[in-house]
C-alpha positions in Angstrom: 63.4 39.9 -47.4 64.3 42.4 -50.1 67.8 43.8 -50.4 68.0 47.6 -50.6 70.1 48.7 -53.7 71.3 51.9 -52.1 71.4 53.5 -48.6 72.3 56.9 -47.2 74.5 57.4 -44.2 71.7 56.5 -41.8 70.9 53.3 -43.6 67.7 54.5 -45.4 66.5 54.2 -48.9 64.3 57.3 -49.4 61.5 58.3 -51.8 59.8 61.7 -52.1 56.5 62.1 -53.9 55.7 65.7 -55.2 52.1 66.2 -55.9 49.0 68.4 -55.9 46.1 67.9 -53.5 43.5 65.6 -55.1 45.8 63.3 -57.0 46.2 60.8 -54.2 50.0 61.1 -53.4 49.2 60.8 -49.6 47.5 57.4 -50.1 50.2 56.3 -52.6 52.8 56.9 -50.0 50.9 54.9 -47.4 50.4 52.0 -49.8 54.1 52.1 -50.9 55.3 51.9 -47.2 52.8 49.2 -46.4 53.8 47.0 -49.3 57.5 47.3 -48.3 56.9 46.5 -44.7 54.3 43.7 -44.9 55.3 42.2 -48.2 59.1 42.4 -48.0 60.0 42.4 -44.3 61.6 45.9 -44.4 61.3 48.5 -41.8 59.5 51.5 -43.3 57.8 54.8 -42.5 55.6 57.2 -44.3 54.2 60.7 -43.6 53.0 63.6 -45.7 53.2 67.3 -45.7 50.2 69.1 -47.3 49.8 72.6 -45.9 46.2 73.6 -45.9 45.1 70.1 -47.0 42.9 71.2 -49.9 42.5 70.2 -53.5 45.0 72.1 -55.6 47.7 72.9 -53.0 51.2 71.4 -53.2 51.6 68.0 -51.3 54.7 66.0 -50.4 54.7 62.4 -49.3 57.8 60.8 -47.8 58.7 57.1 -47.7 61.7 55.5 -46.0 62.8 51.9 -46.1 65.6 50.3 -44.1 66.8 46.8 -43.1 64.8 45.1 -40.3 67.7 45.6 -37.8 67.7 49.4 -38.3 65.4 51.6 -36.3 63.8 54.5 -37.9 64.3 57.5 -35.6 64.4 60.1 -38.3 61.0 61.6 -39.1 62.2 64.7 -40.8 61.2 65.6 -44.4 63.3 63.8 -47.0 65.7 66.3 -48.6 68.1 64.0 -50.6 65.9 61.2 -52.0 67.0 58.3 -54.2 63.7 58.5 -56.1 61.3 61.3 -56.8 57.8 61.0 -58.2 56.3 64.1 -59.7 52.5 63.7 -60.1 51.8 66.8 -62.1 53.8 69.1 -64.5 52.1 72.2 -63.0 54.3 71.8 -59.9 57.3 73.1 -61.8 55.8 76.6 -61.4 55.6 76.4 -57.6 58.1 73.9 -56.3 61.7 72.9 -57.0 60.6 69.2 -57.4 64.1 67.8 -58.0 65.8 69.5 -55.1 68.3 67.3 -53.5 68.0 64.4 -56.0 71.1 62.3 -55.8 73.3 62.1 -58.9 72.4 58.4 -59.4 68.8 58.9 -58.5 65.7 58.7 -60.6 62.9 61.2 -61.2 59.6 59.9 -62.4 57.3 62.5 -64.1 53.6 62.2 -65.0 53.7 63.8 -68.5 53.3 63.1 -72.2 56.3 65.3 -73.0 59.5 63.9 -74.5 62.7 63.4 -72.4 64.5 66.5 -73.6 61.5 68.7 -72.8 61.2 67.1 -69.3 64.9 67.7 -68.7 64.7 71.3 -69.7 61.5 71.9 -67.7 62.9 70.4 -64.6 66.3 72.1 -64.9 68.1 68.8 -64.7 71.7 68.6 -66.0 72.1 64.8 -65.5 70.6 61.7 -64.0 67.8 59.2 -65.0 64.4 60.5 -66.0 61.3 58.2 -66.1 58.2 59.2 -68.0 54.7 57.9 -67.9 51.4 59.4 -69.0 49.6 58.6 -65.8 46.8 61.0 -66.4 45.9 59.4 -69.7 45.9 56.0 -68.1 43.8 57.1 -65.2 41.2 58.8 -67.6 41.0 55.7 -69.7 40.6 53.3 -66.7 38.4 55.8 -64.8 40.7 55.8 -61.8 43.2 58.2 -60.3 46.7 59.2 -61.2 48.2 57.7 -58.0 47.7 54.0 -59.0 49.4 54.5 -62.4 52.3 56.3 -60.7 52.6 53.4 -58.2 52.9 51.0 -61.1 55.7 53.1 -62.7 57.4 53.5 -59.3 57.5 49.7 -58.9 59.3 49.4 -62.2 61.9 51.7 -60.8 62.0 50.0 -57.4 62.9 46.6 -58.9 63.9 45.3 -55.4 60.1 45.2 -54.6 57.7 42.5 -55.9 54.8 44.1 -57.8 52.5 41.3 -56.6 52.7 42.6 -53.1 51.4 46.0 -54.2 48.6 44.3 -56.1 47.6 42.7 -52.8 47.7 46.1 -51.1 45.5 47.6 -53.8 42.9 44.8 -53.3 43.0 45.3 -49.5 42.7 49.1 -49.8 39.6 49.1 -52.1 37.7 45.9 -51.7 35.8 46.8 -48.5 34.5 50.3 -49.4 34.9 50.4 -53.1 34.9 46.8 -54.5 34.0 48.0 -58.0 37.3 49.9 -58.1 39.6 47.0 -57.4 39.9 45.7 -61.0 40.2 49.2 -62.6 43.0 50.1 -60.2 44.8 46.8 -60.8 44.7 47.5 -64.5 45.9 51.1 -63.9 48.8 49.8 -61.8 49.8 47.2 -64.5 49.6 49.8 -67.3 51.8 52.3 -65.3 54.3 49.4 -64.7 54.4 48.5 -68.4 54.2 51.9 -70.0 56.8 53.8 -68.1 59.9 54.8 -70.2 63.5 55.7 -69.1 66.4 57.8 -70.3 69.7 58.4 -68.5 71.7 61.5 -69.0 75.5 61.2 -68.4 76.5 62.1 -64.8 79.9 64.0 -64.7 82.4 62.7 -62.1 82.3 66.0 -60.1 78.6 65.7 -59.6 78.7 62.3 -57.8 79.9 63.7 -54.5 78.3 67.1 -54.9 77.3 68.5 -51.5 73.6 69.3 -50.8 72.5 72.9 -50.4 69.2 73.4 -48.7 66.9 75.7 -50.8 66.1 78.9 -49.0 62.6 80.6 -49.0 62.4 83.7 -51.1 61.3 85.8 -48.1 62.6 85.4 -44.6 63.5 87.5 -41.6 66.5 88.9 -43.6 65.0 89.2 -47.0 61.4 90.4 -46.4 60.4 93.9 -47.2 60.6 96.6 -44.6 57.6 96.5 -42.3 56.7 93.0 -43.3 54.7 94.2 -46.3 52.9 91.4 -48.2 53.4 92.3 -51.8 51.3 89.5 -53.3 47.7 89.9 -51.9 46.0 86.7 -50.8 43.2 86.7 -53.3 42.7 84.9 -56.6 42.4 88.0 -58.7 46.1 88.7 -58.1 47.3 85.1 -58.2 48.0 82.6 -60.9 46.1 79.4 -60.0 47.0 77.5 -63.1 49.5 75.5 -61.0 46.7 74.2 -58.9 44.9 72.2 -61.6 44.9 68.5 -61.4 44.6 67.9 -65.2 41.1 69.1 -66.1 39.7 72.3 -67.5 36.2 73.5 -68.6 36.0 73.9 -72.3 33.8 76.8 -73.5 31.6 76.4 -76.5 30.3 79.9 -77.3 27.7 78.7 -79.9 25.8 76.8 -77.2 26.0 79.5 -74.5 22.7 81.2 -73.4 24.6 83.7 -71.1 22.6 82.8 -68.1 25.5 83.3 -65.7 24.9 80.1 -63.7 28.6 79.3 -64.3 29.7 82.6 -62.8 27.4 82.1 -59.8 29.2 78.8 -58.7 32.8 79.8 -59.8 34.9 80.4 -56.7 37.7 82.2 -58.5 36.2 84.9 -60.8 37.3 83.0 -63.9 34.5 84.1 -66.3 34.9 87.3 -68.4 31.9 89.3 -69.4 31.3 92.1 -71.8 28.3 94.4 -72.3 26.2 94.2 -75.5 22.7 94.3 -76.8 20.1 91.5 -77.1 18.0 91.0 -80.2 15.6 93.8 -79.2 18.4 96.3 -78.6 18.3 96.1 -74.8 21.6 96.1 -72.9 22.8 92.6 -71.8 26.0 91.0 -70.5 27.5 88.4 -72.7 30.0 85.7 -71.7 33.2 86.5 -73.5 35.3 83.5 -72.3 37.3 82.1 -69.4 40.4 83.5 -67.8 42.2 80.2 -67.3 45.0 81.9 -65.2 42.6 81.8 -62.3 40.9 78.5 -63.0 41.9 75.6 -60.8 39.8 73.0 -62.7 37.1 72.4 -60.0 34.5 72.0 -62.9 31.7 73.3 -60.8 30.7 75.5 -63.8 30.3 72.4 -65.9 27.9 70.9 -63.4 25.9 74.1 -63.2 25.7 74.8 -67.0 22.1 74.1 -68.3 23.4 73.5 -71.8 26.5 71.9 -73.3 28.3 75.3 -73.5 30.8 74.0 -70.8 32.3 70.6 -70.9 35.1 69.0 -68.9 38.3 68.3 -70.9 41.7 66.9 -70.1 44.1 69.9 -70.1 46.5 69.9 -73.0 49.8 71.7 -72.8 49.4 75.2 -74.1 45.6 75.1 -74.3 45.0 77.5 -71.4 47.4 80.1 -72.7 46.0 79.9 -76.3 42.3 80.1 -75.2 42.6 82.4 -72.2 40.4 85.5 -72.3 42.1 88.0 -69.9 40.3 90.0 -67.3 40.7 93.7 -67.6 40.5 94.8 -63.9 40.6 98.6 -63.6 43.2 99.8 -61.1 42.4 102.5 -58.6 44.7 104.0 -55.9 45.1 101.6 -53.0 44.5 98.4 -55.1 41.9 96.7 -57.2 38.6 98.3 -58.0 
């Protein structure tokens, strides 16, 4: 039986995974709990919180471990975890991903950024940061981010034996997707071997710092009079860049025939058009570019494009802002025209 390195007042070692729908955090949490229970004789539980349960929406997965003689009667969300796994940098825009992290805890981030940038982006003042480029590993092995993150998490959770997780990976994939067993094992091993760590000094006063539960921006005391919804629930008003799971359509204007098949399948009004004239002087609409603020990276446009004007690409930091072609929606009284 494994010995837990730390426990809270209820006797639990707790892990919280912060993710975006489509990256596999729900499955990763299940596999993590299964490996701890079956492989190490611990008591464990796992459940997830994923709102509308759709690709692109924030997801949380919770894992609790405890000794075999401790019963798990607590099934509430984990607010003060010992370890946090952040599956995508875009979550920084929507979620306080490090909320409640203990002073001696570890936050693992899927990113290619350096440690100082990660610390600044997360708003961390101290603690241990782990970094792994899980998206790059997953792309190269043609798998998903979750297996690479599991490998990195097992490096952090050194009280667990990685061989047990390899067994869980085999069991999970061998019946329905036998061709994915070996790629996922390679992905797990690369996550385990490629993760890097850096610890920032923890001041003495932070060790026993009390936890303050974050409050929602709008509640019964802070909402506007009459319950007015100031942010309309449509993608023209919202920034969907935080929903992307690592991919974008790349627009190559030289190959575009302006057929509008991309616009027909786009669910979020991402394509920007301007009027011009064809070679015979007749009026025609021409594709100007993509407003990446509203693009969630579904890549339906790439599948629909009859040429190579649109291609899928791994999103690079800053690319969307540099190549964004903004919509110019005219405003009329009462809202959008």
